[in-house]
C-alpha positions in Angstrom: 70.3 52.1 -12.4 71.0 54.1 -9.2 71.6 52.4 -5.8 68.3 53.7 -4.4 66.3 52.4 -7.4 68.0 49.0 -7.1 67.1 48.7 -3.4 63.5 49.7 -4.1 63.3 47.0 -6.8 64.7 44.4 -4.5 62.1 45.3 -1.8 59.3 45.3 -4.3 60.3 41.9 -5.6 60.6 40.4 -2.1 57.2 41.5 -0.9 55.5 40.7 -4.2 56.9 37.2 -4.2 55.8 36.6 -0.6 52.2 37.5 -1.4 52.1 36.0 -4.9 52.7 32.5 -3.6 49.0 32.6 -3.0 47.8 35.1 -5.6 50.1 34.6 -8.5 50.3 37.5 -11.0 53.8 38.5 -9.9 54.8 39.9 -13.3 51.9 42.3 -13.3 53.7 44.2 -10.6 57.4 43.4 -11.1 57.6 44.1 -14.9 55.9 47.5 -14.7 58.3 48.3 -11.8 61.3 47.5 -13.9 60.0 49.5 -16.8 59.4 52.5 -14.4 63.1 52.4 -13.4 64.2 52.5 -17.1 64.8 48.8 -17.9 64.2 48.1 -21.7 61.0 46.2 -22.2 62.3 42.9 -23.6 65.2 42.9 -21.1 62.7 43.5 -18.3 60.6 40.6 -19.4 63.6 38.3 -19.8 65.2 39.3 -16.5 61.9 39.0 -14.7 61.5 35.5 -16.0 65.0 34.6 -14.8 64.0 35.8 -11.3 60.7 34.0 -11.4 62.5 30.7 -11.8 64.0 31.2 -8.3 60.6 32.4 -7.0 59.1 29.0 -8.1 62.0 27.1 -6.5 61.6 29.0 -3.2 57.8 28.5 -3.2 57.9 24.8 -4.2 60.6 23.7 -1.7 58.3 23.7 1.4 55.5 22.1 -0.7 57.4 19.3 -2.5 56.8 16.6 0.1 53.3 17.6 0.9 50.2 15.7 -0.2 48.9 18.7 -2.0 50.7 17.9 -5.2 48.8 15.6 -7.6 51.7 13.4 -8.8 49.5 11.4 -11.1 48.8 14.5 -13.3 52.2 16.1 -12.8 54.2 14.4 -15.7 51.6 15.3 -18.3 51.1 18.8 -17.1 54.8 19.4 -16.9 55.3 18.2 -20.4 52.5 20.4 -21.8 53.9 23.3 -19.8 57.4 22.8 -21.1 56.4 22.6 -24.8 54.1 25.6 -24.4 56.7 27.7 -22.7 59.2 27.1 -25.5 56.7 28.3 -28.0 55.8 31.3 -25.9 59.4 32.4 -25.4 60.0 32.2 -29.1 56.9 34.3 -29.7 58.4 37.1 -27.5 61.1 37.5 -30.0 58.5 38.2 -32.7 55.3 39.5 -31.3 54.8 43.0 -29.7 54.1 42.8 -26.0 51.4 45.5 -26.1 49.2 42.9 -27.9 48.4 41.5 -24.4 47.0 44.8 -23.1 43.4 43.7 -23.5 43.8 40.0 -22.9 45.4 40.1 -19.5 42.8 42.3 -17.7 39.8 40.6 -19.2 41.2 37.1 -18.3 42.0 38.3 -14.7 38.5 39.7 -14.2 37.0 36.5 -15.7 38.9 34.5 -13.0 37.6 36.8 -10.3 34.0 36.4 -11.5 34.3 32.6 -11.7 35.8 32.3 -8.2 33.2 34.7 -6.7 30.1 33.1 -8.3 31.1 29.5 -7.6 31.8 29.9 -3.9 32.3 26.2 -3.2 35.0 26.0 -5.9 38.5 25.5 -4.5 37.4 24.5 -1.0 39.4 21.8 0.8 36.2 20.2 2.0 34.6 19.9 -1.4 35.7 16.6 -3.0 34.4 16.3 -6.6 35.7 14.1 -9.3 36.2 15.9 -12.6 34.3 14.7 -15.7 36.5 13.2 -18.4 35.7 16.1 -20.9 36.3 18.7 -18.2 39.7 17.1 -17.4 40.7 17.1 -21.0 39.9 20.8 -21.3 42.2 21.3 -18.3 45.1 19.6 -20.1 44.5 21.5 -23.3 44.3 24.9 -21.6 47.4 24.1 -19.6 49.3 23.9 -22.8 47.9 27.2 -24.1 48.6 28.9 -20.8 52.1 27.5 -21.0 52.6 29.5 -24.2 51.4 32.6 -22.5 53.5 31.9 -19.5 56.7 31.6 -21.6 55.8 34.8 -23.4 54.9 37.2 -20.6 53.8 35.3 -17.4 51.7 38.2 -16.0 48.7 36.5 -14.4 49.9 33.1 -15.7 49.9 31.4 -12.3 46.6 33.0 -11.3 44.9 31.8 -14.4 46.4 28.3 -14.0 45.2 28.2 -10.4 41.7 29.0 -11.4 41.9 26.5 -14.3 42.8 23.6 -12.0 40.1 24.6 -9.5 37.5 24.6 -12.4 38.6 21.5 -14.4 40.4 19.2 -12.0 38.2 20.2 -9.0 41.3 21.0 -7.0 41.2 23.0 -3.8 42.9 26.4 -3.9 45.7 24.9 -1.7 46.2 22.0 -4.1 46.1 24.2 -7.1 48.6 26.7 -5.7 51.0 23.9 -4.8 50.8 22.4 -8.3 51.2 25.7 -10.1 54.4 26.5 -8.2 55.9 23.2 -9.5 54.8 23.8 -13.0 56.1 27.4 -13.0 59.6 26.0 -12.5 59.3 24.3 -15.9 57.7 27.4 -17.5 60.1 30.0 -16.3 63.3 27.9 -16.5 62.6 27.0 -20.2 61.7 30.5 -21.2 64.7 31.9 -19.3 67.1 29.5 -21.1 65.8 30.8 -24.5 66.1 34.5 -23.3 69.7 33.8 -22.1 70.6 32.3 -25.5 69.4 35.5 -27.1 71.3 37.7 -24.7 68.2 39.4 -23.2 68.9 38.7 -19.5 70.6 41.3 -17.3 72.5 39.0 -15.0 73.6 41.5 -12.4 70.1 42.8 -11.9 68.5 39.4 -12.3 70.8 37.8 -9.7 69.9 40.3 -7.0 66.2 40.1 -7.8 66.3 36.3 -7.9 67.7 36.1 -4.4 65.0 38.5 -3.2 62.3 36.4 -4.9 63.7 33.1 -3.6 63.6 34.3 0.0 60.2 36.0 -0.3 58.6 32.9 -1.9 60.1 30.6 0.7 58.5 32.8 3.4 55.2 32.9 1.5 55.1 29.1 1.0 55.5 28.5 4.8 52.6 30.8 5.4 50.4 29.0 2.9 51.0 25.6 4.5 49.5 26.9 7.8 46.9 29.3 6.4 43.2 28.3 6.6 41.5 27.6 3.3 39.0 30.4 3.7 41.8 32.9 4.0 43.6 31.6 1.0 40.4 32.0 -1.0 39.9 35.5 0.3 43.4 36.7 -0.4 43.3 35.1 -3.8 40.0 36.7 -4.8 41.0 40.2 -3.4 44.3 40.2 -5.3 42.7 39.0 -8.6 40.0 41.7 -8.4 42.6 44.4 -7.6 45.1 43.4 -10.3 42.4 42.8 -12.9 40.8 46.2 -12.4 44.2 47.9 -12.2 45.3 46.2 -15.5 42.1 47.3 -17.2 41.6 50.9 -15.9 45.1 52.0 -15.2 47.4 50.0 -17.6 45.0 49.8 -20.5 42.4 52.6 -20.5 44.5 55.0 -18.5 47.4 54.6 -21.0 45.1 55.0 -23.9 43.6 58.2 -22.6 47.1 59.6 -21.9 48.2 58.8 -25.5 45.0 60.3 -26.9 45.5 63.5 -24.8 49.1 63.8 -26.1 48.3 63.4 -29.7 48.3 66.7 -31.6 44.9 67.8 -32.9 44.3 67.4 -36.6 
């Protein structure tokens, strides 16, 4: 990789990590960027996961002492996330990544629709106690999202944020804080498995990790002082943009290009 390409990647990772502290979906931008610059797909996913661990550390550091983190749920959620991430990382060694082409954009658009229709969801001023059945759904889906997070991670934190808002009745601010803690477990476990299988590019990953650590630390400081309505607006705007981009550009656009390139029969 040329020096200019490396600098561009570092800049992309820095700004993406700063914004994605609120929005999540870091990998929907960073992984395609790595692929564009010629990084092999599995190495790109593994190296990105390595860098994501430092993003989560940088984002959670300013939040670890805040009252936003629900410490009563944290042990169970962390355990489910860890187990799920192990399964997801092992799946990456077996399952084609392109199988997620349809799942990711549909899930992202679903999150955007939910957050748009239920305008009170995620507000700091809305204090609702989750029903027992709804709360159990939250734990179960956290486990399955952990599998997805260990496999690819694109949109993982975004989906997890929406899940906590819907099932645990968290505010967006609380959900964002909790997901950053859980993403440390998810990305670190997956990274360890990828390292064991020799998929991580350490030279590239180290540079991108420092960039993400600094970007996420800056983004987390902004979140602490950002009004709830602005967190909601930024979250919704990013989810809509990324969901539509994943659907029309990554999925439908790629399919149309492949069809155009196929020889006529």
